[in-house]
C-alpha positions in Angstrom: 40.3 -102.0 66.8 40.4 -104.9 69.2 43.4 -105.2 71.5 44.6 -108.7 72.4 46.6 -110.0 75.3 49.7 -110.5 73.3 49.8 -106.8 72.5 49.3 -105.9 76.1 52.0 -108.3 77.2 54.5 -107.0 74.6 53.8 -103.4 75.8 54.1 -104.4 79.4 57.4 -106.1 78.7 58.8 -103.1 76.8 57.5 -100.3 79.1 57.4 -102.1 82.4 53.9 -100.9 83.1 50.7 -102.4 84.6 48.1 -104.3 82.5 45.7 -101.3 83.0 48.3 -98.8 81.7 49.2 -101.0 78.8 45.6 -101.5 77.8 44.8 -97.8 78.1 47.8 -96.8 76.1 47.0 -99.3 73.3 43.4 -98.0 73.3 44.6 -94.4 73.0 46.9 -95.3 70.1 44.4 -97.6 68.4 46.5 -100.7 68.9 49.7 -99.2 67.5 52.6 -100.4 69.8 55.0 -97.6 68.9 52.3 -94.9 69.4 51.4 -96.6 72.7 55.0 -96.4 73.9 55.2 -92.7 72.9 51.9 -92.1 74.8 53.3 -93.9 77.9 56.5 -91.9 77.6 54.6 -88.6 77.5 52.6 -89.7 80.5 55.9 -90.5 82.4 54.6 -94.0 83.1 57.5 -96.0 81.6 59.4 -97.5 84.5 63.1 -98.5 84.3 63.5 -102.2 84.3 64.3 -103.4 87.7 67.2 -105.8 88.0 66.7 -108.1 90.9 69.5 -108.4 93.5 70.4 -111.8 92.1 71.2 -110.2 88.7 73.9 -107.9 90.2 77.2 -108.4 88.5 79.0 -109.0 91.8 76.4 -111.7 92.8 76.6 -113.3 89.3 80.4 -113.6 89.6 80.1 -115.0 93.2 77.6 -117.6 91.8 80.1 -118.6 89.0 82.9 -119.0 91.5 80.8 -121.1 93.9 79.7 -123.2 91.0 83.3 -123.8 89.9 84.2 -124.6 93.5 81.4 -127.1 93.8 82.5 -128.8 90.6 86.2 -129.0 91.7 87.4 -131.4 94.4 90.1 -131.4 97.0 91.3 -135.0 97.2 93.8 -136.4 99.6 95.2 -139.9 98.9 97.5 -142.3 100.6 98.8 -145.1 98.4 96.0 -144.5 95.8 93.3 -144.8 98.5 91.2 -141.7 98.9 91.3 -140.4 102.5 89.4 -137.2 101.9 87.3 -135.9 99.1 85.7 -132.5 99.6 84.3 -130.0 97.2 86.6 -127.0 96.9 83.9 -124.6 98.2 83.6 -126.5 101.4 87.4 -126.7 101.7 87.7 -122.9 101.4 84.9 -122.3 104.0 86.7 -124.7 106.4 90.0 -122.9 105.8 88.4 -119.5 106.5 86.7 -120.7 109.7 89.6 -122.7 111.2 92.8 -121.9 109.5 95.2 -123.3 112.2 93.5 -126.7 111.9 93.7 -126.7 108.1 97.4 -125.7 108.3 98.2 -128.5 110.8 96.2 -131.0 108.7 98.1 -130.0 105.6 101.5 -130.3 107.3 100.5 -133.7 108.7 99.2 -135.0 105.4 102.4 -133.9 103.6 104.6 -135.4 106.4 102.8 -138.7 106.2 103.3 -138.9 102.4 99.7 -138.2 101.4 99.1 -136.9 97.9 97.0 -133.7 97.8 95.2 -132.9 94.5 92.7 -130.4 93.2 90.6 -132.1 90.6 88.5 -130.0 88.3 85.3 -131.2 86.6 86.9 -131.3 83.2 90.0 -133.1 84.6 92.0 -130.1 83.6 95.3 -130.1 85.5 95.7 -127.3 88.1 98.9 -125.4 88.6 98.4 -125.8 92.3 98.9 -129.5 91.9 102.5 -128.8 90.8 103.0 -126.7 93.9 101.6 -129.6 96.1 104.0 -132.0 94.4 107.0 -129.7 95.1 105.9 -129.3 98.7 105.6 -133.0 99.0 109.1 -133.6 97.7 110.6 -131.1 100.1 108.7 -132.5 103.1 109.7 -136.0 102.1 113.4 -135.0 102.1 113.1 -133.3 105.4 111.3 -136.3 107.0 113.9 -138.7 105.5 116.7 -136.6 107.1 114.9 -136.5 110.4 114.4 -140.3 110.4 118.1 -140.8 109.5 119.1 -138.5 112.4 117.0 -140.5 114.8 118.4 -143.8 113.6 122.0 -142.7 114.0 121.4 -141.7 117.7 
């Protein structure tokens, strides 16, 4: 019975063993894959499949979140002219690193009637855009009242 590379590769894939172990097991079992697996099992040579760090569930979820963040954009406009266009991932990183600056910039943008939008890849509307709209309306009312107060003085 001749043993070919395909058989060895298949046994290696299934049992996670070296080429030498796979070849020896196939020779012992006369090319029978099932018998070779049983042989390796009795020899305690079958190794559990190693999952690389990148295949960890947590890491996979983080990768998905970062991918979605890179596909989504934070867009700030004034009179339909784009003033700022950043991927959401970068926006979050900046917010974590310098939150006071981000808060000040957000208040300034709203006070100067800039429109803030989160735009997803598939142009799906975000609930957060409704919140930005409501904040904008409130800030516009406040700035209008403040301007009226200064005019009357």
